[in-house]
LUMGU-393163 format. One record per residue (C-alpha): residue in three letters; x, y, z. Coordinates in steps of 0.5 Angstrom, whole numbers, padded with zeros to 4 digits, always signed. Each point is the difference from the previous one (the first is absolute). Layout:
residues N
ALAXYZ;...
END
This chain:
residues 833
MET+0016-0043+0032;PRO+0006+0002-0004;LYS+0007-0001+0003;LEU+0007+0003-0002;ARG+0005-0005-0002;LYS+0005+0004-0004;LEU+0002+0008-0001;THR+0005+0002-0005;ILE+0002+0007+0000;GLN+0004+0004-0006;GLY+0002+0007-0001;PHE-0006+0003+0005;ARG+0002+0005+0004;SER+0006-0002+0004;PHE+0001-0007-0003;GLY+0005-0001-0006;SER+0001-0003-0006;ALA+0001-0007+0003;PRO-0007-0003+0002;GLN-0001-0001+0007;VAL-0004-0006+0002;LEU-0004-0002+0006;ASP-0002-0007+0001;PHE-0006-0001+0005;SER-0002-0007+0003;SER-0003+0002+0006;GLU-0006+0005+0003;VAL+0005+0004+0003;ALA+0006+0004-0003;ALA+0005+0005+0004;ILE+0004+0005-0004;TRP+0005+0004+0003;GLY+0004+0005-0002;PRO+0003+0007+0003;ASN-0002+0007-0002;SER+0000+0001-0008;GLN+0002-0007-0002;GLY-0007-0001-0004;LYS-0005-0002+0005;THR-0005+0005-0002;SER+0002-0001-0008;LEU-0002-0007+0001;ALA-0007+0001+0003;GLU-0001+0005-0005;ALA+0002-0005-0005;VAL-0006-0004+0002;GLU-0005+0006+0000;PHE+0003+0002-0007;LEU-0001-0008-0002;PHE-0008+0000+0001;THR-0002+0008-0001;GLY+0005+0002-0005;SER+0002+0006+0004;THR+0003+0002+0007;VAL-0005+0004+0005;ARG+0006+0004+0003;ARG-0001+0004-0006;GLU-0007+0002+0002;MET+0001+0001+0007;MET+0007+0003+0001;ALA+0002+0004-0006;SER-0002+0008+0001;ALA+0000+0000-0008;GLN+0000-0007-0004;ASP+0005+0002-0004;GLU+0005-0001+0006;PHE-0001-0007-0002;ALA+0003+0000-0007;ASP+0004-0006-0002;ALA-0001-0003+0007;LEU-0001-0007-0002;ARG+0006-0002-0004;ASN+0006-0001+0004;ALA+0005+0006-0002;HIS+0006-0004-0001;LEU-0004-0005-0005;PRO+0003-0001-0007;SER-0004+0003-0005;ASP-0002-0007-0003;ALA-0002-0003+0006;ALA-0007-0002+0002;VAL-0004+0002+0006;TYR-0005-0005+0002;VAL-0003-0003+0007;GLU-0002-0007-0001;ALA-0003-0005+0005;GLU-0002-0007+0000;VAL-0007-0001+0003;ASP-0003-0007+0003;LEU-0007+0000-0001;GLU-0003-0007+0003;GLY+0006-0004-0003;ASN+0000+0004-0006;CYS+0006+0005-0001;HIS-0001+0006-0005;THR+0005+0005-0002;ILE-0001+0007+0001;ARG+0005+0005-0003;ARG-0001+0008-0001;THR+0005+0003-0004;LEU+0002+0008+0000;GLU-0001+0003-0007;ALA+0001+0007+0002;ASP+0002+0003+0007;TYR-0004+0006+0003;ALA+0001+0006-0004;LYS-0001+0007+0003;LYS-0007+0001-0003;GLU-0002-0008-0001;ASN-0001-0006+0003;CYS+0004-0006-0001;ARG-0001-0005-0005;THR+0000-0008+0001;ARG-0002-0006-0003;LEU-0003-0006+0004;GLU+0000-0007-0002;ILE-0003-0006+0003;ASP+0003-0007-0002;GLY+0004+0004-0005;ALA-0006+0003-0003;PRO-0002+0007+0000;ALA-0005+0002+0005;GLU-0004+0005+0004;GLU+0000+0001+0008;SER-0007-0002+0000;GLN+0002-0007-0002;LEU+0004-0001+0006;ALA-0006-0002+0004;SER+0000-0006-0004;LEU+0006-0002+0004;GLY-0003+0002+0006;ILE+0003+0007+0001;ALA-0005+0005+0001;LEU+0002+0007+0001;SER-0003+0004+0005;GLU-0002+0007+0000;PRO+0005+0005-0002;PRO+0005+0003+0002;LEU+0001-0006+0004;SER-0001-0005-0005;ALA+0005-0005+0000;PRO+0001-0004+0006;VAL+0006+0003+0002;LEU+0001+0005+0007;MET+0006+0005+0000;GLN+0002+0006+0004;HIS-0003+0005-0004;THR-0007-0004-0001;LEU-0001-0001+0008;GLY-0003+0006+0001;TYR-0004+0001-0006;LEU-0006-0001+0004;PHE+0001+0005+0005;SER+0003+0006-0005;ALA-0005-0001-0006;LYS-0006+0005-0001;PRO-0007-0002+0002;GLN-0002-0001-0007;GLU+0006-0004-0001;ARG-0001-0004+0006;SER-0007-0001-0001;GLN+0001-0003-0007;TYR+0005-0005+0002;PHE-0004-0003+0006;LYS-0006+0000-0004;ALA+0003-0004-0005;LEU+0004-0004+0005;LEU-0007-0002+0003;GLU-0003-0001-0006;VAL-0005+0005+0000;SER+0002+0005-0005;ASP-0004-0005-0005;LEU-0006+0003+0004;ASP+0003+0007-0001;ALA+0000-0001-0008;LEU-0007-0003+0000;SER-0002+0006+0004;ALA+0004+0005-0005;GLU-0003-0004-0006;ILE-0007+0001+0002;ARG+0001+0007+0002;GLY+0003+0001-0007;ALA-0006-0003-0003;ILE-0005+0004+0004;ASP+0004+0006-0003;GLU-0001-0002-0007;PHE-0007-0003+0001;ASP-0003+0006+0004;THR-0001+0004-0007;ALA-0006+0003-0001;GLU-0005-0003-0005;PRO+0000+0006-0006;THR-0007-0001-0001;VAL-0002+0000+0008;ALA+0005+0006+0001;ALA-0004+0004-0005;LEU-0007-0003+0003;GLU+0003+0003+0007;ARG+0001+0007-0003;CYS-0007+0000-0002;LEU-0002+0000+0007;ALA+0002+0008+0000;VAL-0006+0001-0005;ALA-0006+0001+0005;PRO-0005-0003-0004;LEU+0004-0006-0001;GLN+0001-0002+0007;SER-0006-0003+0002;THR+0000-0005-0005;ILE+0008-0001-0001;GLN+0002-0001+0007;PRO-0004-0007+0000;LEU+0004-0003-0006;LEU+0006+0000+0005;GLY-0003-0004+0005;LYS-0002-0008-0001;TRP+0001-0003-0007;LYS-0006+0002-0005;LYS-0003-0004-0006;LEU+0000+0004-0007;PRO-0007+0002+0001;ASP+0001+0003+0007;VAL+0006+0004-0003;GLU-0004+0002-0006;LEU-0006+0003+0004;ALA+0005+0003+0004;VAL+0004+0004-0005;SER-0007+0001-0004;SER-0003+0004+0006;ALA+0007+0004+0001;ALA-0001+0002-0007;LYS-0007+0002+0001;ASN+0002+0004+0007;LEU+0005+0004-0003;LEU-0004+0002-0006;SER-0006+0002+0004;ASP+0005+0004+0005;ILE+0002+0004-0006;GLY-0007+0001-0003;SER+0001-0004-0006;ARG-0005-0005-0004;VAL+0001-0007+0003;PRO+0000-0005-0006;ASP-0003-0007+0002;ALA+0006-0004-0003;LEU+0007-0001+0004;ASN+0004+0002-0006;GLU-0004+0006-0002;ARG+0001+0002+0007;ILE+0007+0000+0000;GLU+0000+0003-0007;ALA-0004+0006+0003;ILE+0005+0001+0006;GLN+0006-0001-0005;GLU-0003+0006-0005;GLU-0001+0004+0006;LEU+0007-0001+0003;VAL+0003+0002-0007;ASN-0005+0006+0000;ARG+0002+0002+0007;ARG+0008-0001-0001;ALA-0001+0004-0007;ARG-0002+0006+0004;THR+0007+0000+0003;PHE+0004-0003-0005;PRO-0001-0005-0006;VAL+0004-0006+0003;GLU-0001-0005-0006;GLY+0003+0005-0005;ILE+0007-0003+0003;ASP-0002-0007+0000;ALA+0005-0005-0003;PRO-0001-0002-0007;SER-0002-0008-0001;SER+0006-0005-0003;HIS+0000-0002-0007;THR+0001-0007-0003;TRP+0006-0002-0004;SER+0005-0006+0000;GLN+0006-0002-0004;PHE+0000-0005-0005;PRO+0004-0007+0000;SER+0006-0001-0005;ALA-0004-0005-0003;LEU-0005+0005-0003;TRP+0005+0003-0003;GLN+0003-0006-0003;SER-0007-0002-0003;LEU+0000+0006-0004;GLU+0007-0001-0002;GLU-0002-0007-0002;PHE-0005+0003-0004;LYS+0004+0005-0004;THR+0005-0006-0001;GLN-0005-0005-0003;SER-0003+0006-0004;GLU+0006+0001-0004;THR+0000-0007-0002;ILE-0007+0000-0004;ASP-0001+0005-0005;ALA-0005+0005+0000;GLU-0005-0003-0005;THR+0000-0007+0004;GLN-0001+0004+0006;GLN-0006+0003-0003;LEU-0003-0007-0003;VAL+0002-0004+0006;ALA-0007+0002+0003;LEU-0004-0002-0006;PHE+0004-0007-0001;ASN-0002-0001+0007;GLN-0007+0001-0001;ALA+0000-0004-0006;MET+0003-0006+0003;GLN-0006+0000+0005;ILE-0005-0002-0006;PRO+0000-0008+0001;LYS-0001+0000-0008;ILE+0007+0003-0001;ALA+0004-0003+0006;GLU-0002-0007-0003;ALA+0000+0001-0007;SER+0003-0005-0004;GLU-0002+0003-0007;THR-0001+0006-0004;LEU-0005+0005+0003;ASP-0004+0006-0002;CYS+0003+0006+0004;PRO-0005+0002+0006;LEU+0003+0007+0000;CYS-0001+0002-0008;ALA-0004-0006-0002;ALA+0006-0001-0006;PRO-0002-0007-0002;ALA+0005-0006+0001;SER+0005+0006+0003;LEU+0002-0004+0006;THR+0004-0006-0001;PRO+0003-0004+0005;GLU+0007+0003-0001;ARG-0003+0007+0002;VAL-0003-0003+0006;GLU+0007-0003+0002;PHE+0003+0006-0002;ILE-0005+0004+0005;ARG+0002-0005+0006;LEU+0007+0001-0001;GLN+0000+0007+0000;LEU-0004-0001+0007;ALA+0005-0004+0003;ASN+0005+0004-0002;SER-0003+0006+0003;ALA-0002-0004+0007;ALA+0005+0004+0004;TYR-0001+0006-0003;GLN-0008-0001+0002;LYS+0002-0001+0007;ALA+0005+0005+0001;ARG-0005+0005-0003;SER-0006-0002+0005;ASN+0005+0001+0006;ALA+0002+0007-0003;GLU-0007+0002+0000;GLY-0001-0002+0007;CYS+0006+0004+0002;ILE-0002+0006-0003;GLN-0007-0001+0003;ARG+0003-0001+0007;ILE+0004+0007-0001;HIS-0006+0004-0003;SER-0004-0002+0005;ALA+0005+0001+0006;LEU+0001+0007-0003;THR-0007+0002-0001;THR-0001-0002+0007;LEU+0006+0004+0002;LYS-0003+0006-0003;GLN-0007-0001+0003;THR+0003+0000+0007;VAL+0005+0005-0001;THR-0006+0005-0003;GLU-0004-0002+0007;ALA+0006+0001+0004;LEU-0001+0008+0002;VAL+0002+0004+0006;GLY-0007+0002+0004;HIS+0000+0007-0003;ALA+0003-0002-0007;VAL-0008-0001-0002;TRP-0002+0007+0002;SER+0001+0006-0005;PRO+0003+0007+0003;GLU-0007+0002+0001;GLN-0002-0006+0004;LYS+0006+0001+0004;ALA-0001+0007+0002;GLU-0008-0002+0002;LYS+0003-0005+0004;GLY+0005+0004+0004;PHE+0006-0005-0002;SER+0006+0004-0001;THR+0007+0000+0004;GLU-0001+0007+0003;ARG-0006-0003+0003;MET+0004-0006+0003;ILE+0005+0005+0003;VAL-0005+0004+0003;LEU-0003-0006+0003;LEU+0006-0004+0002;GLY+0005+0006+0001;ASP+0006+0002-0002;GLU+0004-0005+0003;ALA-0004-0005-0005;ILE+0003+0004-0006;GLY+0006-0005-0001;GLU-0005-0006+0000;ILE-0005+0003-0005;GLU+0006+0002-0005;LYS+0003-0008+0001;TRP-0008-0002-0002;GLN+0000+0005-0006;GLU+0007-0003-0003;ALA-0003-0007+0001;ASP-0006+0002-0003;ARG+0003+0003-0006;ALA+0005-0006-0001;TYR-0006-0005+0000;GLY-0003+0004-0005;SER+0006+0001-0005;ALA+0001-0008+0001;ARG-0007-0001-0001;THR+0000+0004-0007;ALA+0007-0003-0002;LEU-0003-0007+0001;LEU-0007+0001-0004;THR+0004+0004-0006;LEU+0004-0007-0001;ALA-0006-0004+0001;ASP-0004+0004-0005;ALA+0006+0000-0005;LEU+0001-0007+0000;LEU-0008-0002+0000;PRO-0001+0001-0007;THR+0006-0004-0003;LEU-0003-0006+0005;GLN-0007+0001-0003;GLU+0003-0001-0007;TYR+0004-0006+0002;SER-0006-0003+0003;GLN-0004+0001-0006;GLY+0005-0004-0004;VAL+0006-0003+0003;THR+0004+0000-0007;SER+0001+0007+0001;LEU+0004-0001+0006;GLY+0006+0005-0001;SER+0007-0001+0004;VAL-0001-0004+0007;GLU+0006+0004+0003;ASP-0003+0006-0001;LEU-0007-0002+0003;LYS+0004-0003+0006;THR+0004+0007+0001;ALA-0007+0004+0000;ILE-0003-0005+0005;GLU+0007+0001+0004;ARG-0001+0007+0000;ILE-0008-0001+0002;THR+0003-0004+0006;ALA+0005+0005+0002;ALA-0006+0005+0000;SER-0004-0004+0004;THR+0005-0001+0005;SER+0001+0007+0001;LEU-0007+0001+0001;THR-0001-0005+0005;GLU+0006+0004+0004;ALA-0003+0007-0001;ARG-0007-0003+0003;SER+0004-0003+0006;ASN+0004+0007+0001;TYR-0007+0003-0001;LEU-0003-0004+0005;ALA+0006+0001+0005;SER-0001+0008-0001;GLN-0008+0000+0000;GLN-0001-0005+0006;PRO+0002+0005+0006;LEU-0004+0006-0003;ARG-0006-0004-0001;VAL+0000-0002+0007;ARG+0001+0007+0002;LEU-0005+0003-0004;THR-0005-0005+0001;THR+0001+0001+0008;LEU-0001+0007-0001;ALA-0006+0000-0004;ASP-0003-0005+0005;GLN+0001+0004+0005;GLU-0003+0006-0003;SER-0006-0003-0003;ALA-0001-0004+0007;THR+0001-0007-0004;ALA+0005-0003+0004;GLY-0001-0008+0000;TRP-0005+0000-0006;GLN+0005-0003-0005;ASP+0002-0005+0005;PHE-0008-0002+0000;ILE+0000+0000-0007;ASP+0006-0004-0001;VAL-0003-0006+0005;ALA-0007+0001-0002;GLY+0001-0002-0007;ASP+0002-0007+0002;CYS-0004-0003+0006;SER+0002-0007-0002;GLY+0008+0003+0001;LEU-0002+0004+0006;ARG-0003-0007+0003;ASP+0006-0004-0001;ALA+0005+0006+0003;LEU-0005+0000+0006;HIS+0001-0007+0001;ARG+0008+0000-0001;HIS+0000+0006+0005;GLN-0004-0004+0005;ALA+0004-0006-0001;ARG+0007+0004+0001;GLN-0002+0003+0006;LYS-0002-0006+0003;THR+0007-0003-0002;LEU+0003+0006+0003;ALA-0003-0001+0006;ASP+0002-0007+0000;CYS+0007+0002-0001;ARG+0000+0005+0005;ARG-0002-0005+0005;ALA+0005-0005-0002;ILE+0005+0005+0001;LYS-0002+0001+0007;ASP-0001-0008+0001;ILE+0007-0001-0003;ASP+0003+0006+0005;THR-0003-0003+0006;ALA+0002-0007-0002;LYS+0007+0002-0001;ALA+0001+0004+0006;ALA-0002-0007+0004;VAL+0005-0004-0004;PHE+0005+0005+0000;ASN-0001+0000+0008;HIS+0000-0007+0000;ARG+0006-0001-0004;PHE+0004+0005+0004;GLU-0001-0004+0006;GLU+0003-0006-0003;LEU+0006+0004-0002;SER+0001+0003+0007;ALA-0001-0007+0003;GLY+0006-0002-0005;ILE+0004+0006+0001;ALA-0001-0001+0008;ASP+0002-0007-0001;TRP+0007+0002-0003;TRP+0001+0006+0004;GLU-0001-0005+0007;MET+0006-0004-0003;LEU+0004+0005-0001;ARG-0001+0005+0006;ARG-0004-0004+0005;ASP-0002+0003+0007;GLU+0002+0007-0002;PRO-0004+0006+0004;SER-0001+0003-0007;TYR-0003-0005-0005;PHE-0004+0000-0007;ASP-0007+0001+0001;GLN-0004+0000-0007;VAL+0000+0002-0007;SER-0007+0003-0002;LEU-0004+0005-0004;ARG-0001+0006+0004;LYS-0007+0001+0002;GLY-0004+0004-0004;ALA+0006+0001-0006;LYS+0000-0004-0006;ARG+0007+0000-0002;ASN+0004+0002+0007;ILE+0003-0007+0003;ASP+0004+0001+0007;PHE+0005-0005+0003;LYS-0002+0000+0007;ALA+0005-0001+0006;GLY-0002-0002+0007;LEU+0004+0003+0006;THR-0001-0004+0007;PRO+0003+0000+0007;GLU-0003-0007+0001;THR+0002-0007-0004;ASP-0008-0001+0000;ARG-0001+0006-0005;HIS-0006+0002+0003;GLN+0002+0007+0002;ALA+0003+0001-0007;LYS+0000+0007-0003;ILE-0001+0000-0008;ARG+0004+0004-0004;ASP+0003+0001-0007;VAL+0006-0004-0001;ILE+0004+0005-0004;SER-0001+0005+0007;VAL+0002-0005+0005;PHE+0004-0006-0004;SER+0008+0000+0000;TYR+0004-0001-0006;SER+0001-0007+0002;GLN-0007-0001+0001;LEU-0002+0003-0006;HIS+0005-0005-0004;CYS-0003-0006+0004;LEU-0007+0002-0002;GLY+0002+0001-0007;LEU+0002-0007+0000;ALA-0006-0003+0004;ALA-0004+0004-0006;PHE+0004-0003-0005;LEU+0000-0007+0003;ALA-0008+0000+0001;ARG-0001+0002-0007;ALA+0005-0006-0003;GLU-0004-0005+0005;ARG-0007+0003-0003;GLU+0003+0000-0008;GLN+0004-0006+0001;PRO+0005+0002-0005;GLY+0004-0007+0001;PHE+0007+0004+0002;ILE+0002+0006+0003;VAL+0006+0004+0000;LEU+0002+0004+0006;ASP+0006+0006+0000;ASP+0002+0001+0007;PRO-0006-0002+0003;VAL+0003+0001+0007;GLN+0004+0007+0001;SER+0007-0001+0002;SER-0001+0004+0006;ASP-0006-0004+0002;GLU+0003-0006+0003;ASP-0005-0001+0005;HIS-0005-0002-0005;ARG+0005-0005-0004;ALA-0001-0006+0004;PRO-0008+0001-0001;PHE+0001+0001-0007;THR+0004-0006-0001;HIS-0003-0005+0004;GLU-0007+0002+0000;VAL-0002+0004-0007;ILE+0004-0004-0005;LYS-0002-0007+0003;GLU-0007+0002+0000;LEU+0001+0003-0007;ALA+0003-0007-0003;ASN-0006-0004+0004;ARG-0005+0004-0004;GLY+0003-0002-0006;LEU+0004+0007-0002;GLN+0007-0001-0003;VAL+0004+0006+0004;VAL+0006+0003-0003;ILE+0004+0004+0005;LEU+0005+0006-0002;THR+0004+0003+0006;GLN+0006+0004+0002;THR+0000-0003+0007;HIS+0004-0006+0000;ALA-0003-0002+0007;LEU-0007-0001-0004;TRP+0003-0004-0006;GLN+0004-0005+0005;ASP-0007+0000+0004;VAL-0003-0002-0006;GLN+0005-0005-0002;TYR+0001-0004+0007;THR-0008+0001+0001;TYR-0002-0003-0006;GLY+0006-0005-0002;HIS-0005-0006+0001;ARG-0004+0003-0005;ASN+0006+0001-0005;ALA-0001+0007+0000;ASP+0004+0003-0006;ILE+0005+0005+0002;PHE+0004+0005-0004;GLN+0005+0006+0000;LEU+0000+0006-0004;SER+0007+0004-0002;LEU+0002+0005-0004;THR+0007+0001+0000;GLU+0001+0002-0007;PRO-0005+0005-0003;THR+0001-0002-0007;SER-0001-0007+0002;GLY-0006+0001+0004;THR-0004-0003+0005;GLN+0003-0007+0001;VAL-0005-0006+0003;VAL+0003-0006+0004;LYS-0004-0005+0003;THR+0002-0002+0007;SER-0005-0005+0002;ASP+0005-0005+0000;ASP+0005+0003+0005;LEU+0004-0006+0000;GLN+0001+0000-0007;VAL+0002+0008+0000;MET+0005-0002+0006;LEU+0003-0005-0004;SER+0000+0005-0006;ARG+0004+0005+0004;VAL+0006-0005+0002;GLU+0001-0002-0007;PRO+0005+0006-0002;TYR+0004-0002+0006;VAL+0001-0007-0001;LYS+0006+0001-0005;SER+0003+0005+0004;ARG+0007-0001+0004;SER+0000+0006+0004;PRO-0001-0003+0008;ASP-0004+0006+0001;ILE-0005-0001-0005;LEU+0000-0008+0001;LYS-0002+0002+0008;ASP-0006+0004-0003;ALA-0002-0006-0004;GLY+0000-0004+0006;ILE-0004+0004+0004;LYS-0005+0001-0006;LEU+0000-0008-0001;ARG-0001-0001+0007;ASP-0006+0005+0000;ALA-0003-0004-0006;ALA+0001-0007+0004;GLU-0004+0003+0005;ARG-0005+0002-0005;LEU+0000-0007-0003;CYS-0001-0003+0007;LYS-0006+0005+0001;GLU-0004-0002-0006;MET+0001-0007+0000;LEU-0003+0000+0007;VAL-0006+0004-0002;LYS-0001-0004-0006;ASP+0000-0006+0004;ARG-0005+0003+0005;ARG-0005+0002-0005;THR+0001-0007-0003;ASN-0002-0003+0006;GLY-0006+0004+0001;ASP+0002+0007+0003;GLY-0003+0005-0004;THR+0003+0006+0004;ALA+0007-0002+0000;ALA+0004+0006-0003;ILE+0008+0002+0000;SER-0002+0005+0005;ASP-0001-0005+0005;TYR+0008-0001+0000;THR+0002+0007+0000;ASN+0007+0001+0004;LYS+0001-0008+0000;ASN+0007-0002-0002;LEU+0003-0006-0003;SER+0002-0003+0007;GLU-0007+0000+0001;LEU-0003-0002-0007;ARG+0005-0005-0001;PRO-0003-0006+0005;LYS-0007+0002-0003;VAL+0002-0001-0007;GLU+0004-0006+0000;PRO-0005-0005+0000;LEU-0003+0003-0006;PHE+0006-0002-0004;ILE-0002-0006-0004;ASP+0007-0002-0002;THR+0006-0001+0005;ASP+0004+0003-0006;HIS-0004+0006+0001;SER+0000+0001+0007;GLY+0008-0001+0000;LYS+0000+0006-0006;PHE-0004+0004+0005;ARG+0005-0001+0006;THR+0006+0001-0004;CYS-0003+0007-0003;ILE-0002+0002+0007;ARG+0007-0002+0003;TRP+0004+0004-0006;LEU-0005+0006+0001;ASN+0000+0001+0007;ARG+0008+0003-0001;GLY-0003+0005-0004;ASP-0004+0003+0006;HIS+0007+0001+0005;ASP+0007+0002-0001;THR+0003-0006-0001;THR+0002-0002-0007;PRO-0006+0001-0005;PRO-0002-0006-0005;ASN+0005-0001-0006;ALA-0003+0001-0007;GLY-0001-0007-0001;GLU-0004-0001+0006;ILE-0004+0006-0001;LYS-0001-0003-0007;THR-0002-0006+0002;ALA-0005+0002+0006;TYR-0003+0004-0006;GLY-0001-0006-0004;TYR-0003-0004+0006;LEU-0005+0005+0002;LYS-0002+0001-0007;LEU-0001-0008-0001;LEU-0004+0000+0007;LYS-0005+0006-0002;LYS-0001-0004-0007;VAL-0002-0007+0004;TYR-0003+0003+0006;LEU-0004+0006-0002;
END
């Protein structure tokens, strides 16, 4: 477990610009300071170091802006850094943790800090690598302060529940349960095909054959047979001819559905148009066309026309291999094709190679553009809104009009209908504009594809294509807008038509029956999903049961731990801590229970809530006991306790000092105690002197200088340091005071030498407190045998003779005697301690 070896604080709350250092070498440390000297600032500095915040802001402020500028010492120079640093020993390896304040709390913002481990930037999660595991918020750090003692009793039920679930390590079960519930919510969605099939059950002729499909798994032939039978039943029910093939039966139902719906309204008249096909061309295409134009300019027109002829001539082996004059194979002119003329043909072909390649590429590009534009025109021509294929007479015959829509849907639908009309017109305009551009460019492309040498300006062609691309984009947007305005109208009109014609569910049946294989797969997915959902729900139930069992068991363990520390603090009282547990039948209410008993055996105890029966002192002790039980469970390695025993609670100071601290140290926890009670501080100092307890004092005399830390574990050194300013004085009164102080130092030297000797000889219980109220006359005979040099013994006796005069009305020691006695005591301390 980690142990604190050094704590350095600068500029944090009451601490000033000079770093204050606390060195720890023992498992017990006591720090004393009166009120308002910096004890709580020190405790909060440890909390700030490990969490980057202070919990007091969350617990005590009515509004968080009350803590604006609360962390930086108000008197600190603007260029002074604010930081807390600790050296932590983990199994013999020391690491440095430093937290620097970069921006203080503001009215609406949290503070900003920088954490470093061994000089490198770090996150709080990396503290775990040093053995420092923070607990559940808000009491994350191993620091107990007055404002956090009562948190467990004042927290709201939900907050108390969350704290204990995390503390007892069952929050992970809650997280797992919540994750499964979330998965159920996400997974428990109807398979669209199965949902459509379920809607078919509303059609009476379909029920008997459709219902079995929703049961056990079915093979494809079973699905096809059921669907075919259902189609037969529906057609028979409406008195229609029943074809033999399933697809013909579905077509017959579809035709009947359209006819019946049309009696109410021809819904297909507002069907959305199909999408069209178009894509932009890469820049390489335009580069190829530009390259062809460039190559064309390097070869004259006559050569361009003869290149093909030359190329064909060189394919004739007799010409390609000619070494003498030949008759011309084209015109039969005798001896006209000389070797020189053949070489000329080869040269012309070589010079035109780049041109030929560019021309081939250009022809491919033109063909690509021409093909794309032809396909575009075809798909746009076919992309018509439903009613666009009807003549005015057909529309009238079918009853397709906006007036009919208003009659069917009511005046409240006028806005939707007008929106649809606007989208219909916009789509028609966008379609016409695109077709016009395509028709204008197609003849030119046709010409280019027949002879690419006629290619005009590439830039003009590119501009024309860009206009078509823009028009295509506009048409896509117009179609999207049309779909958005058409969909709600179609749903309402279809629903109304199905109601009027008693065909509700027919369309769903047509949709699922048209793909029996897809229906089979959907049914299998649905059944698998239902099984998985059932398994998940059983898992949640099992987790909740297990969580309750684990929760109760761990509450029993925690209760036993709290009771253990409670009994050390307040043994044999008629009111006692009984248990902390989950309220019966509740999921988040956690109760602290107290027992009230007239007998010490507690058999007749009455159980009540601690809040209702415990005094403030008892609640204070219970908060301390709960914190110590948590620390024992989590093993943070060290804990910081700010005023763990109230100054008004003297009866419980001794049990805390002699039992609780001892037990904490025995269980491997380093204990740092901050107190305003001087008696508690002294108790720790004397009781754990044999453990070399670290003893400190805090003082705040100048706000601008901040809290000062003085280590007083070495009491003899402190005593001698206090005399040093007096040794050069000539004033009799001052010399008399110096004599008294040096006599006290001599007594302390004797006590420490005696304790050291006893421990060296195996008495591990030897403590300074064993010699309380013993004076020099009693101590000198016991300590003189310990001097290893007679000169040392003589110096000590001389000191005592001089210093005894300081306690009486006789002439006090003179300046020389005081100075010499001071030197002797420093020498003896160095040699023997």
